[in-house]
mmCIF file of the C-alpha atoms, coordinates in Angstrom:
data_MODEL
# 
_entry.id   MODEL 
# 
loop_
_atom_site.group_PDB 
_atom_site.id 
_atom_site.type_symbol 
_atom_site.label_atom_id 
_atom_site.label_alt_id 
_atom_site.label_comp_id 
_atom_site.label_asym_id 
_atom_site.label_entity_id 
_atom_site.label_seq_id 
_atom_site.pdbx_PDB_ins_code 
_atom_site.Cartn_x 
_atom_site.Cartn_y 
_atom_site.Cartn_z 
_atom_site.occupancy 
_atom_site.B_iso_or_equiv 
_atom_site.pdbx_formal_charge 
_atom_site.auth_seq_id 
_atom_site.auth_comp_id 
_atom_site.auth_asym_id 
_atom_site.auth_atom_id 
_atom_site.pdbx_PDB_model_num 
ATOM 1   C CA . UNK A 1 1   ? 17.420 57.641 57.213  1.00 0.00 ? 1   UNK A CA 1 
ATOM 2   C CA . UNK A 1 2   ? 19.529 56.383 54.344  1.00 0.00 ? 2   UNK A CA 1 
ATOM 3   C CA . UNK A 1 3   ? 22.908 54.880 54.310  1.00 0.00 ? 3   UNK A CA 1 
ATOM 4   C CA . UNK A 1 4   ? 25.656 57.026 52.670  1.00 0.00 ? 4   UNK A CA 1 
ATOM 5   C CA . UNK A 1 5   ? 25.389 54.642 49.618  1.00 0.00 ? 5   UNK A CA 1 
ATOM 6   C CA . UNK A 1 6   ? 21.779 55.056 49.424  1.00 0.00 ? 6   UNK A CA 1 
ATOM 7   C CA . UNK A 1 7   ? 22.196 59.382 49.043  1.00 0.00 ? 7   UNK A CA 1 
ATOM 8   C CA . UNK A 1 8   ? 20.899 60.074 45.809  1.00 0.00 ? 8   UNK A CA 1 
ATOM 9   C CA . UNK A 1 9   ? 22.374 63.103 43.362  1.00 0.00 ? 9   UNK A CA 1 
ATOM 10  C CA . UNK A 1 10  ? 19.389 65.130 43.949  1.00 0.00 ? 10  UNK A CA 1 
ATOM 11  C CA . UNK A 1 11  ? 20.648 67.174 46.693  1.00 0.00 ? 11  UNK A CA 1 
ATOM 12  C CA . UNK A 1 12  ? 22.915 69.705 44.771  1.00 0.00 ? 12  UNK A CA 1 
ATOM 13  C CA . UNK A 1 13  ? 24.905 70.416 47.767  1.00 0.00 ? 13  UNK A CA 1 
ATOM 14  C CA . UNK A 1 14  ? 26.057 67.219 48.330  1.00 0.00 ? 14  UNK A CA 1 
ATOM 15  C CA . UNK A 1 15  ? 27.287 65.701 45.201  1.00 0.00 ? 15  UNK A CA 1 
ATOM 16  C CA . UNK A 1 16  ? 27.459 67.961 42.331  1.00 0.00 ? 16  UNK A CA 1 
ATOM 17  C CA . UNK A 1 17  ? 30.990 67.247 41.706  1.00 0.00 ? 17  UNK A CA 1 
ATOM 18  C CA . UNK A 1 18  ? 32.549 65.194 39.005  1.00 0.00 ? 18  UNK A CA 1 
ATOM 19  C CA . UNK A 1 19  ? 34.665 61.655 39.672  1.00 0.00 ? 19  UNK A CA 1 
ATOM 20  C CA . UNK A 1 20  ? 38.086 62.161 40.418  1.00 0.00 ? 20  UNK A CA 1 
ATOM 21  C CA . UNK A 1 21  ? 41.262 59.928 40.337  1.00 0.00 ? 21  UNK A CA 1 
ATOM 22  C CA . UNK A 1 22  ? 42.866 58.268 43.370  1.00 0.00 ? 22  UNK A CA 1 
ATOM 23  C CA . UNK A 1 23  ? 45.185 60.923 43.818  1.00 0.00 ? 23  UNK A CA 1 
ATOM 24  C CA . UNK A 1 24  ? 43.278 63.846 43.190  1.00 0.00 ? 24  UNK A CA 1 
ATOM 25  C CA . UNK A 1 25  ? 40.828 61.816 46.178  1.00 0.00 ? 25  UNK A CA 1 
ATOM 26  C CA . UNK A 1 26  ? 43.540 61.691 48.281  1.00 0.00 ? 26  UNK A CA 1 
ATOM 27  C CA . UNK A 1 27  ? 44.525 65.230 48.064  1.00 0.00 ? 27  UNK A CA 1 
ATOM 28  C CA . UNK A 1 28  ? 40.861 66.228 48.381  1.00 0.00 ? 28  UNK A CA 1 
ATOM 29  C CA . UNK A 1 29  ? 40.341 63.995 51.266  1.00 0.00 ? 29  UNK A CA 1 
ATOM 30  C CA . UNK A 1 30  ? 43.528 65.656 52.692  1.00 0.00 ? 30  UNK A CA 1 
ATOM 31  C CA . UNK A 1 31  ? 42.635 69.344 52.068  1.00 0.00 ? 31  UNK A CA 1 
ATOM 32  C CA . UNK A 1 32  ? 39.263 69.064 52.448  1.00 0.00 ? 32  UNK A CA 1 
ATOM 33  C CA . UNK A 1 33  ? 38.209 66.476 55.071  1.00 0.00 ? 33  UNK A CA 1 
ATOM 34  C CA . UNK A 1 34  ? 40.964 66.186 57.571  1.00 0.00 ? 34  UNK A CA 1 
ATOM 35  C CA . UNK A 1 35  ? 40.828 69.882 58.836  1.00 0.00 ? 35  UNK A CA 1 
ATOM 36  C CA . UNK A 1 36  ? 36.986 68.729 59.695  1.00 0.00 ? 36  UNK A CA 1 
ATOM 37  C CA . UNK A 1 37  ? 38.462 66.499 62.209  1.00 0.00 ? 37  UNK A CA 1 
ATOM 38  C CA . UNK A 1 38  ? 37.971 68.643 65.448  1.00 0.00 ? 38  UNK A CA 1 
ATOM 39  C CA . UNK A 1 39  ? 34.503 69.576 65.130  1.00 0.00 ? 39  UNK A CA 1 
ATOM 40  C CA . UNK A 1 40  ? 33.534 66.359 63.859  1.00 0.00 ? 40  UNK A CA 1 
ATOM 41  C CA . UNK A 1 41  ? 34.614 64.538 66.987  1.00 0.00 ? 41  UNK A CA 1 
ATOM 42  C CA . UNK A 1 42  ? 32.987 67.047 69.279  1.00 0.00 ? 42  UNK A CA 1 
ATOM 43  C CA . UNK A 1 43  ? 29.659 66.251 67.011  1.00 0.00 ? 43  UNK A CA 1 
ATOM 44  C CA . UNK A 1 44  ? 30.473 62.921 67.587  1.00 0.00 ? 44  UNK A CA 1 
ATOM 45  C CA . UNK A 1 45  ? 31.362 63.372 71.430  1.00 0.00 ? 45  UNK A CA 1 
ATOM 46  C CA . UNK A 1 46  ? 27.988 65.370 72.145  1.00 0.00 ? 46  UNK A CA 1 
ATOM 47  C CA . UNK A 1 47  ? 26.019 62.610 70.068  1.00 0.00 ? 47  UNK A CA 1 
ATOM 48  C CA . UNK A 1 48  ? 27.468 59.447 71.247  1.00 0.00 ? 48  UNK A CA 1 
ATOM 49  C CA . UNK A 1 49  ? 27.555 58.371 74.542  1.00 0.00 ? 49  UNK A CA 1 
ATOM 50  C CA . UNK A 1 50  ? 29.902 55.423 74.476  1.00 0.00 ? 50  UNK A CA 1 
ATOM 51  C CA . UNK A 1 51  ? 33.009 57.240 74.210  1.00 0.00 ? 51  UNK A CA 1 
ATOM 52  C CA . UNK A 1 52  ? 35.182 54.190 73.305  1.00 0.00 ? 52  UNK A CA 1 
ATOM 53  C CA . UNK A 1 53  ? 33.003 54.135 70.111  1.00 0.00 ? 53  UNK A CA 1 
ATOM 54  C CA . UNK A 1 54  ? 34.297 57.463 68.609  1.00 0.00 ? 54  UNK A CA 1 
ATOM 55  C CA . UNK A 1 55  ? 37.285 56.333 67.054  1.00 0.00 ? 55  UNK A CA 1 
ATOM 56  C CA . UNK A 1 56  ? 35.984 53.525 65.063  1.00 0.00 ? 56  UNK A CA 1 
ATOM 57  C CA . UNK A 1 57  ? 32.768 56.291 64.269  1.00 0.00 ? 57  UNK A CA 1 
ATOM 58  C CA . UNK A 1 58  ? 35.791 58.379 62.964  1.00 0.00 ? 58  UNK A CA 1 
ATOM 59  C CA . UNK A 1 59  ? 37.061 55.957 60.259  1.00 0.00 ? 59  UNK A CA 1 
ATOM 60  C CA . UNK A 1 60  ? 34.071 54.498 59.831  1.00 0.00 ? 60  UNK A CA 1 
ATOM 61  C CA . UNK A 1 61  ? 32.837 58.449 58.129  1.00 0.00 ? 61  UNK A CA 1 
ATOM 62  C CA . UNK A 1 62  ? 36.180 58.647 56.907  1.00 0.00 ? 62  UNK A CA 1 
ATOM 63  C CA . UNK A 1 63  ? 35.899 55.350 54.864  1.00 0.00 ? 63  UNK A CA 1 
ATOM 64  C CA . UNK A 1 64  ? 31.975 56.586 53.726  1.00 0.00 ? 64  UNK A CA 1 
ATOM 65  C CA . UNK A 1 65  ? 33.527 60.118 52.454  1.00 0.00 ? 65  UNK A CA 1 
ATOM 66  C CA . UNK A 1 66  ? 36.676 58.644 51.084  1.00 0.00 ? 66  UNK A CA 1 
ATOM 67  C CA . UNK A 1 67  ? 35.032 55.890 48.926  1.00 0.00 ? 67  UNK A CA 1 
ATOM 68  C CA . UNK A 1 68  ? 31.797 58.131 48.191  1.00 0.00 ? 68  UNK A CA 1 
ATOM 69  C CA . UNK A 1 69  ? 34.947 60.871 46.769  1.00 0.00 ? 69  UNK A CA 1 
ATOM 70  C CA . UNK A 1 70  ? 35.694 58.379 44.532  1.00 0.00 ? 70  UNK A CA 1 
ATOM 71  C CA . UNK A 1 71  ? 32.114 58.348 42.266  1.00 0.00 ? 71  UNK A CA 1 
ATOM 72  C CA . UNK A 1 72  ? 31.695 62.462 42.739  1.00 0.00 ? 72  UNK A CA 1 
ATOM 73  C CA . UNK A 1 73  ? 33.301 64.978 44.827  1.00 0.00 ? 73  UNK A CA 1 
ATOM 74  C CA . UNK A 1 74  ? 30.892 67.233 46.884  1.00 0.00 ? 74  UNK A CA 1 
ATOM 75  C CA . UNK A 1 75  ? 31.426 70.694 46.709  1.00 0.00 ? 75  UNK A CA 1 
ATOM 76  C CA . UNK A 1 76  ? 30.177 71.446 50.313  1.00 0.00 ? 76  UNK A CA 1 
ATOM 77  C CA . UNK A 1 77  ? 32.838 68.774 52.342  1.00 0.00 ? 77  UNK A CA 1 
ATOM 78  C CA . UNK A 1 78  ? 31.376 69.924 55.750  1.00 0.00 ? 78  UNK A CA 1 
ATOM 79  C CA . UNK A 1 79  ? 27.721 69.607 55.126  1.00 0.00 ? 79  UNK A CA 1 
ATOM 80  C CA . UNK A 1 80  ? 28.477 66.248 53.310  1.00 0.00 ? 80  UNK A CA 1 
ATOM 81  C CA . UNK A 1 81  ? 30.825 65.032 56.078  1.00 0.00 ? 81  UNK A CA 1 
ATOM 82  C CA . UNK A 1 82  ? 28.216 65.858 59.176  1.00 0.00 ? 82  UNK A CA 1 
ATOM 83  C CA . UNK A 1 83  ? 25.449 64.381 56.879  1.00 0.00 ? 83  UNK A CA 1 
ATOM 84  C CA . UNK A 1 84  ? 27.584 61.122 56.681  1.00 0.00 ? 84  UNK A CA 1 
ATOM 85  C CA . UNK A 1 85  ? 28.050 61.359 60.464  1.00 0.00 ? 85  UNK A CA 1 
ATOM 86  C CA . UNK A 1 86  ? 24.919 61.789 61.306  1.00 0.00 ? 86  UNK A CA 1 
ATOM 87  C CA . UNK A 1 87  ? 23.554 58.624 58.809  1.00 0.00 ? 87  UNK A CA 1 
ATOM 88  C CA . UNK A 1 88  ? 26.039 56.711 60.538  1.00 0.00 ? 88  UNK A CA 1 
ATOM 89  C CA . UNK A 1 89  ? 25.281 56.900 64.132  1.00 0.00 ? 89  UNK A CA 1 
ATOM 90  C CA . UNK A 1 90  ? 21.428 56.437 62.818  1.00 0.00 ? 90  UNK A CA 1 
ATOM 91  C CA . UNK A 1 91  ? 22.916 53.466 61.034  1.00 0.00 ? 91  UNK A CA 1 
ATOM 92  C CA . UNK A 1 92  ? 24.552 52.290 64.002  1.00 0.00 ? 92  UNK A CA 1 
ATOM 93  C CA . UNK A 1 93  ? 21.661 52.994 66.301  1.00 0.00 ? 93  UNK A CA 1 
ATOM 94  C CA . UNK A 1 94  ? 19.544 50.687 64.160  1.00 0.00 ? 94  UNK A CA 1 
ATOM 95  C CA . UNK A 1 95  ? 21.830 48.061 64.292  1.00 0.00 ? 95  UNK A CA 1 
ATOM 96  C CA . UNK A 1 96  ? 21.995 47.351 67.295  1.00 0.00 ? 96  UNK A CA 1 
ATOM 97  C CA . UNK A 1 97  ? 18.534 45.783 68.110  1.00 0.00 ? 97  UNK A CA 1 
ATOM 98  C CA . UNK A 1 98  ? 18.322 46.464 71.431  1.00 0.00 ? 98  UNK A CA 1 
ATOM 99  C CA . UNK A 1 99  ? 19.311 50.042 72.176  1.00 0.00 ? 99  UNK A CA 1 
ATOM 100 C CA . UNK A 1 100 ? 20.955 50.885 75.936  1.00 0.00 ? 100 UNK A CA 1 
ATOM 101 C CA . UNK A 1 101 ? 18.995 54.363 77.001  1.00 0.00 ? 101 UNK A CA 1 
ATOM 102 C CA . UNK A 1 102 ? 22.376 56.045 77.470  1.00 0.00 ? 102 UNK A CA 1 
ATOM 103 C CA . UNK A 1 103 ? 23.740 54.862 74.012  1.00 0.00 ? 103 UNK A CA 1 
ATOM 104 C CA . UNK A 1 104 ? 22.351 58.081 72.171  1.00 0.00 ? 104 UNK A CA 1 
ATOM 105 C CA . UNK A 1 105 ? 23.164 61.117 74.070  1.00 0.00 ? 105 UNK A CA 1 
ATOM 106 C CA . UNK A 1 106 ? 20.728 63.341 72.264  1.00 0.00 ? 106 UNK A CA 1 
ATOM 107 C CA . UNK A 1 107 ? 17.988 61.456 70.114  1.00 0.00 ? 107 UNK A CA 1 
ATOM 108 C CA . UNK A 1 108 ? 16.413 64.688 68.754  1.00 0.00 ? 108 UNK A CA 1 
ATOM 109 C CA . UNK A 1 109 ? 19.333 65.420 66.742  1.00 0.00 ? 109 UNK A CA 1 
ATOM 110 C CA . UNK A 1 110 ? 18.399 61.770 64.656  1.00 0.00 ? 110 UNK A CA 1 
ATOM 111 C CA . UNK A 1 111 ? 14.932 62.580 64.396  1.00 0.00 ? 111 UNK A CA 1 
ATOM 112 C CA . UNK A 1 112 ? 13.678 59.545 65.998  1.00 0.00 ? 112 UNK A CA 1 
ATOM 113 C CA . UNK A 1 113 ? 10.367 59.479 67.337  1.00 0.00 ? 113 UNK A CA 1 
ATOM 114 C CA . UNK A 1 114 ? 10.566 59.725 71.454  1.00 0.00 ? 114 UNK A CA 1 
ATOM 115 C CA . UNK A 1 115 ? 7.983  60.164 73.331  1.00 0.00 ? 115 UNK A CA 1 
ATOM 116 C CA . UNK A 1 116 ? 6.762  64.241 74.089  1.00 0.00 ? 116 UNK A CA 1 
ATOM 117 C CA . UNK A 1 117 ? 7.118  64.771 78.226  1.00 0.00 ? 117 UNK A CA 1 
ATOM 118 C CA . UNK A 1 118 ? 4.104  65.805 79.457  1.00 0.00 ? 118 UNK A CA 1 
ATOM 119 C CA . UNK A 1 119 ? 3.505  69.259 80.834  1.00 0.00 ? 119 UNK A CA 1 
ATOM 120 C CA . UNK A 1 120 ? 4.378  68.425 84.525  1.00 0.00 ? 120 UNK A CA 1 
ATOM 121 C CA . UNK A 1 121 ? 7.654  66.806 82.979  1.00 0.00 ? 121 UNK A CA 1 
ATOM 122 C CA . UNK A 1 122 ? 8.598  70.184 81.040  1.00 0.00 ? 122 UNK A CA 1 
ATOM 123 C CA . UNK A 1 123 ? 7.617  72.579 84.368  1.00 0.00 ? 123 UNK A CA 1 
ATOM 124 C CA . UNK A 1 124 ? 10.380 70.666 86.540  1.00 0.00 ? 124 UNK A CA 1 
ATOM 125 C CA . UNK A 1 125 ? 12.664 70.375 83.410  1.00 0.00 ? 125 UNK A CA 1 
ATOM 126 C CA . UNK A 1 126 ? 12.666 74.433 83.349  1.00 0.00 ? 126 UNK A CA 1 
ATOM 127 C CA . UNK A 1 127 ? 12.899 75.003 87.214  1.00 0.00 ? 127 UNK A CA 1 
ATOM 128 C CA . UNK A 1 128 ? 15.762 72.404 87.070  1.00 0.00 ? 128 UNK A CA 1 
ATOM 129 C CA . UNK A 1 129 ? 17.187 74.622 84.512  1.00 0.00 ? 129 UNK A CA 1 
ATOM 130 C CA . UNK A 1 130 ? 16.533 77.716 86.190  1.00 0.00 ? 130 UNK A CA 1 
ATOM 131 C CA . UNK A 1 131 ? 17.742 76.445 89.205  1.00 0.00 ? 131 UNK A CA 1 
ATOM 132 C CA . UNK A 1 132 ? 21.371 75.023 87.442  1.00 0.00 ? 132 UNK A CA 1 
ATOM 133 C CA . UNK A 1 133 ? 21.737 78.489 85.572  1.00 0.00 ? 133 UNK A CA 1 
ATOM 134 C CA . UNK A 1 134 ? 21.088 80.386 88.693  1.00 0.00 ? 134 UNK A CA 1 
ATOM 135 C CA . UNK A 1 135 ? 23.650 77.987 90.454  1.00 0.00 ? 135 UNK A CA 1 
ATOM 136 C CA . UNK A 1 136 ? 26.360 78.958 87.501  1.00 0.00 ? 136 UNK A CA 1 
ATOM 137 C CA . UNK A 1 137 ? 25.755 82.449 87.737  1.00 0.00 ? 137 UNK A CA 1 
ATOM 138 C CA . UNK A 1 138 ? 27.040 81.988 92.035  1.00 0.00 ? 138 UNK A CA 1 
ATOM 139 C CA . UNK A 1 139 ? 30.416 80.659 90.840  1.00 0.00 ? 139 UNK A CA 1 
ATOM 140 C CA . UNK A 1 140 ? 33.358 82.626 90.671  1.00 0.00 ? 140 UNK A CA 1 
ATOM 141 C CA . UNK A 1 141 ? 34.322 83.795 86.787  1.00 0.00 ? 141 UNK A CA 1 
ATOM 142 C CA . UNK A 1 142 ? 37.120 81.449 85.953  1.00 0.00 ? 142 UNK A CA 1 
ATOM 143 C CA . UNK A 1 143 ? 35.413 77.968 87.196  1.00 0.00 ? 143 UNK A CA 1 
ATOM 144 C CA . UNK A 1 144 ? 32.185 79.691 85.606  1.00 0.00 ? 144 UNK A CA 1 
ATOM 145 C CA . UNK A 1 145 ? 33.759 79.819 82.595  1.00 0.00 ? 145 UNK A CA 1 
ATOM 146 C CA . UNK A 1 146 ? 35.329 76.425 82.530  1.00 0.00 ? 146 UNK A CA 1 
ATOM 147 C CA . UNK A 1 147 ? 32.524 74.605 83.415  1.00 0.00 ? 147 UNK A CA 1 
ATOM 148 C CA . UNK A 1 148 ? 30.167 76.269 80.924  1.00 0.00 ? 148 UNK A CA 1 
ATOM 149 C CA . UNK A 1 149 ? 32.967 75.622 78.386  1.00 0.00 ? 149 UNK A CA 1 
ATOM 150 C CA . UNK A 1 150 ? 33.994 71.950 79.004  1.00 0.00 ? 150 UNK A CA 1 
ATOM 151 C CA . UNK A 1 151 ? 30.631 70.438 80.019  1.00 0.00 ? 151 UNK A CA 1 
ATOM 152 C CA . UNK A 1 152 ? 27.855 72.679 78.496  1.00 0.00 ? 152 UNK A CA 1 
ATOM 153 C CA . UNK A 1 153 ? 30.019 73.550 75.003  1.00 0.00 ? 153 UNK A CA 1 
ATOM 154 C CA . UNK A 1 154 ? 32.315 70.476 74.955  1.00 0.00 ? 154 UNK A CA 1 
ATOM 155 C CA . UNK A 1 155 ? 34.778 71.574 74.202  1.00 0.00 ? 155 UNK A CA 1 
ATOM 156 C CA . UNK A 1 156 ? 38.450 69.455 75.589  1.00 0.00 ? 156 UNK A CA 1 
ATOM 157 C CA . UNK A 1 157 ? 40.376 70.351 78.219  1.00 0.00 ? 157 UNK A CA 1 
ATOM 158 C CA . UNK A 1 158 ? 43.288 71.192 75.790  1.00 0.00 ? 158 UNK A CA 1 
ATOM 159 C CA . UNK A 1 159 ? 40.939 73.997 73.690  1.00 0.00 ? 159 UNK A CA 1 
ATOM 160 C CA . UNK A 1 160 ? 39.713 75.432 77.452  1.00 0.00 ? 160 UNK A CA 1 
ATOM 161 C CA . UNK A 1 161 ? 43.711 75.916 78.246  1.00 0.00 ? 161 UNK A CA 1 
ATOM 162 C CA . UNK A 1 162 ? 44.309 77.402 74.923  1.00 0.00 ? 162 UNK A CA 1 
ATOM 163 C CA . UNK A 1 163 ? 40.967 79.497 75.041  1.00 0.00 ? 163 UNK A CA 1 
ATOM 164 C CA . UNK A 1 164 ? 41.802 80.868 78.622  1.00 0.00 ? 164 UNK A CA 1 
ATOM 165 C CA . UNK A 1 165 ? 45.753 80.795 78.320  1.00 0.00 ? 165 UNK A CA 1 
ATOM 166 C CA . UNK A 1 166 ? 46.227 78.523 80.942  1.00 0.00 ? 166 UNK A CA 1 
ATOM 167 C CA . UNK A 1 167 ? 47.328 75.181 81.645  1.00 0.00 ? 167 UNK A CA 1 
ATOM 168 C CA . UNK A 1 168 ? 45.124 71.897 81.350  1.00 0.00 ? 168 UNK A CA 1 
ATOM 169 C CA . UNK A 1 169 ? 45.739 71.060 84.877  1.00 0.00 ? 169 UNK A CA 1 
ATOM 170 C CA . UNK A 1 170 ? 44.941 74.340 85.615  1.00 0.00 ? 170 UNK A CA 1 
ATOM 171 C CA . UNK A 1 171 ? 41.691 73.499 83.870  1.00 0.00 ? 171 UNK A CA 1 
ATOM 172 C CA . UNK A 1 172 ? 40.937 70.165 85.534  1.00 0.00 ? 172 UNK A CA 1 
ATOM 173 C CA . UNK A 1 173 ? 41.124 72.224 88.869  1.00 0.00 ? 173 UNK A CA 1 
ATOM 174 C CA . UNK A 1 174 ? 39.098 75.239 88.104  1.00 0.00 ? 174 UNK A CA 1 
ATOM 175 C CA . UNK A 1 175 ? 36.314 72.395 86.396  1.00 0.00 ? 175 UNK A CA 1 
ATOM 176 C CA . UNK A 1 176 ? 36.670 69.895 89.452  1.00 0.00 ? 176 UNK A CA 1 
ATOM 177 C CA . UNK A 1 177 ? 35.937 72.854 91.479  1.00 0.00 ? 177 UNK A CA 1 
ATOM 178 C CA . UNK A 1 178 ? 33.229 74.501 89.861  1.00 0.00 ? 178 UNK A CA 1 
ATOM 179 C CA . UNK A 1 179 ? 31.136 71.084 89.809  1.00 0.00 ? 179 UNK A CA 1 
ATOM 180 C CA . UNK A 1 180 ? 31.801 70.858 93.348  1.00 0.00 ? 180 UNK A CA 1 
ATOM 181 C CA . UNK A 1 181 ? 30.839 74.429 94.182  1.00 0.00 ? 181 UNK A CA 1 
ATOM 182 C CA . UNK A 1 182 ? 27.873 73.672 92.018  1.00 0.00 ? 182 UNK A CA 1 
ATOM 183 C CA . UNK A 1 183 ? 26.615 70.233 93.847  1.00 0.00 ? 183 UNK A CA 1 
ATOM 184 C CA . UNK A 1 184 ? 27.132 72.216 96.999  1.00 0.00 ? 184 UNK A CA 1 
ATOM 185 C CA . UNK A 1 185 ? 24.874 75.479 95.740  1.00 0.00 ? 185 UNK A CA 1 
ATOM 186 C CA . UNK A 1 186 ? 22.392 72.883 94.256  1.00 0.00 ? 186 UNK A CA 1 
ATOM 187 C CA . UNK A 1 187 ? 22.267 69.666 96.613  1.00 0.00 ? 187 UNK A CA 1 
ATOM 188 C CA . UNK A 1 188 ? 24.757 71.196 99.763  1.00 0.00 ? 188 UNK A CA 1 
ATOM 189 C CA . UNK A 1 189 ? 23.363 72.621 103.253 1.00 0.00 ? 189 UNK A CA 1 
ATOM 190 C CA . UNK A 1 190 ? 20.745 75.226 102.356 1.00 0.00 ? 190 UNK A CA 1 
ATOM 191 C CA . UNK A 1 191 ? 22.900 77.653 104.954 1.00 0.00 ? 191 UNK A CA 1 
ATOM 192 C CA . UNK A 1 192 ? 25.978 77.268 102.988 1.00 0.00 ? 192 UNK A CA 1 
ATOM 193 C CA . UNK A 1 193 ? 24.942 78.127 99.246  1.00 0.00 ? 193 UNK A CA 1 
ATOM 194 C CA . UNK A 1 194 ? 27.054 81.089 98.685  1.00 0.00 ? 194 UNK A CA 1 
ATOM 195 C CA . UNK A 1 195 ? 29.329 80.158 95.684  1.00 0.00 ? 195 UNK A CA 1 
ATOM 196 C CA . UNK A 1 196 ? 32.940 78.639 95.618  1.00 0.00 ? 196 UNK A CA 1 
# 
């Protein structure tokens, strides 16, 4: 992948607009880019394991988008922000000579070459996924929904609380109880696998 500054104007979705003055760029950024912050942070959260880097990554993305907008403003701000985010993450991985295995959450997101798993590993993974799905089905509805929203869909405690119309503390209790119940179902005493 290329750095943001290397993206050419061939893609009309990314750079079809004309240059603007500083005040217009600032207004555009506030109007078009800042409302995407929650989605951007969720994308970064899903695709970068080191959570302490997320604020720096966001700022780097914002700086690149803002700088690029001074040259030419994209008509599709969302596509441009997420393309920039993807490029920033790829560049960050490439800059690090030795990357910890857990640095990137989803290598496939970046199109980086990885050894494809063999048929045995695929079968094991599918079996584990079936077991997890079955275990999730055994949970009571509220803990199941909280676990799915928080651990699978990546929503924050605040987002889950708003969605379920409960307090963040209640969300935390639901997720903790749901995870404990899942662990018991999956790894606990086989005679005590009736849910939570």
